[in-house]
N, C-alpha and C positions, 0 to 999 in steps of 0.2 A: 504494500500500500504506500503510495507516494504522498508525501506531505507537501501541499502547494501553499501552505500558509507563509506569509511574510509579514514582518513588522511594519506597521503603518504609523508614521509620526504625525501626519496631517490629514484629518478626515474632511476638511472643508471642501476639498475638490471631488469628493465621492458623490456620484449621482446614482439613483436607483429608480427602477420602474415603479409604477403605482402598485403593481402586484407585490413586489418585494417590500415596499413601504407598508402596505396593508398587513403583511405577515409580521413585520417588526412591531408595528403599533398595536395590532390586534383588532383592526377594523376592516370593514369590507372595502373592496377595490372601488366601489361606487362612492363610499364615504371619503376615501382618499381624494378622489376627483373633486368632490364637493368642497373639502377643506382646501384644496388647491385653488378653486374658484374664489373662496372666501379670503385667500391670502395667508392662511395659516401655514400650508405647505408651500415651499418656495420652488417654483418650476425652473428647471434648468433648460429644458427643451420639451417638445411635445411628448407627453407620456413619461417624462423623467423629472425627478425631483432631487434637489440638493439635500442629502441625507442629514447632515449635521444641523443646518438651519431649520429644516422642517421638524426634526425631533425637538429642538429647543423651543420652537414656536408652539408645537403641540403641547409640550410640558407647561409652558407659560399659559396657554389657553386653559389647560386643566386646572392649574393653580388659581388663575383668576376666577374661573367658574366656581371652584371650591371656596375661595375667599369671599366671593360675592354672596354666597348663600351656604353657610356651613351647617345647615340643618339636615340631618340624615332623613331620607324618606324612603319608604318601601317602594318596590317596583310597581305594585298595584295602585300606589297613590300618586303616580306621575301626572302632573297637570301640563297638558300640551302648551297652554298659553304661558305658564310659568317657565317652562323649558325654552320656549322661543324668546322670552324676555331675557333669560340668562344668556342665551346665545348672542342676542343683540348687544347686551351689556359687554360681553367679552369682545365682540367685534368692534364696539365703540372704543373700548380701552386700547385695543391693538391699533386702531386707526389714530387715536390720540397720541400714542407712543411714536408711531411713524411720522405724524405731523410734527411733533416736538423735535424729532431727529432732523426732519427737513428744514425746520426753522433754525436749527443749530442750538436748540435749548438743551438737548441731551446728545451725548456722543457715545459711539460704540467703543467698547474697551479696546478693540483692535486698532481703531483710529488713534486713540490716546496713546496706546503702547507704541505705535509707529512714530508718532510725532515726538514723544518723550525720548525714545531711543535715539532718534536723529539728533535732538537737541543735546542730550547728554553725551553722545559720541563726539559731537563737535566740541563741546565743553572740555571733555577729557583730552581730546587732541590738542586743543589750544593750551591747556595747562601743561601737557607733556612736552610741548614745543617751547614753552617759556624759558627754561634754562639755556637752551641752545641759542635762542633769539637774544637774550639779554646779557649773557656772560661776556661776549666780546665788547659790548658797550660799557659794562660796569667794571671792566678791568682797571685797576689802579684809580678808582674814584673814591671820594670820601663817603662816609657813612650817610650823611644827609642826602647826597645825590642818589645813592643806591636806594635808600628808603623811599624817596619821592618817586623815582623811576619805577621801582617794583610796585608801589601802590597804584600808580597810574596804569600800569600794564594789567594788574589784577582787576582793577575797576573796569577796564575795557572788556576783559573777558566776562566778568559778571554782568555787564550791561547787555551782552548778547543773550544771556538767559532771561533777563528782565524784559527785554524788548521782543518777546515772542509774538507771533502773529496768530490771533485767535482763529482766523480762517483756516489755519493748518489743521485744526481739529474737525472741520466740517467734512461730512461724508460726501460721496458723489450724489446723494439725494438732496443736498442742501439747496434751498431756494430762498432768496432774499425776499421776505414778505413785505418789505417797505416799498415795493414797486420796482426795484432794480433787480433784474435777473442776473444771476451769476454767470460767469463764463461757461459756455457749453450748453446753455439753455436758450431756447428761442421762444418768443411770444407766439401764442396761438392766435390765428386770425380767423 
């Protein structure tokens, strides 16, 4: 028996068919398509879904539904109108989260991680280059000059951290709600 398993470090690129997703989640294939239409499952292509994002959204949907009405009810006591209201509430909360992301009010952890990694890598690089940059200038200088020069160089490096651009944290879904569209978006006519 051949073992075809291999270690996967990044599941964000994995896509699965609606049948596979239905088996993983434990719902019907039709329900997977419905959840895809509702935006809970993230479509990668026709009949294919992004596994990681879809599972995360489904769990979030279940959590929101559970939090919105934490009263246990028996199967024979299900009220169709109540269930529809719960579903609409969850859909509204998901839509509000997506809108907040589009407005730049919330950021995905991946976007924050990428921006912070870039900023801190640049900061580290500038600090590591500081001795090579200043040592030729500071050779045989008095203590006062060295202190002033080093202070100015360090302040310059720290200013780079302070002067970050908030737009770096915006996702590709960001839209300026003040009427100005961001680069890459066109007004609908």
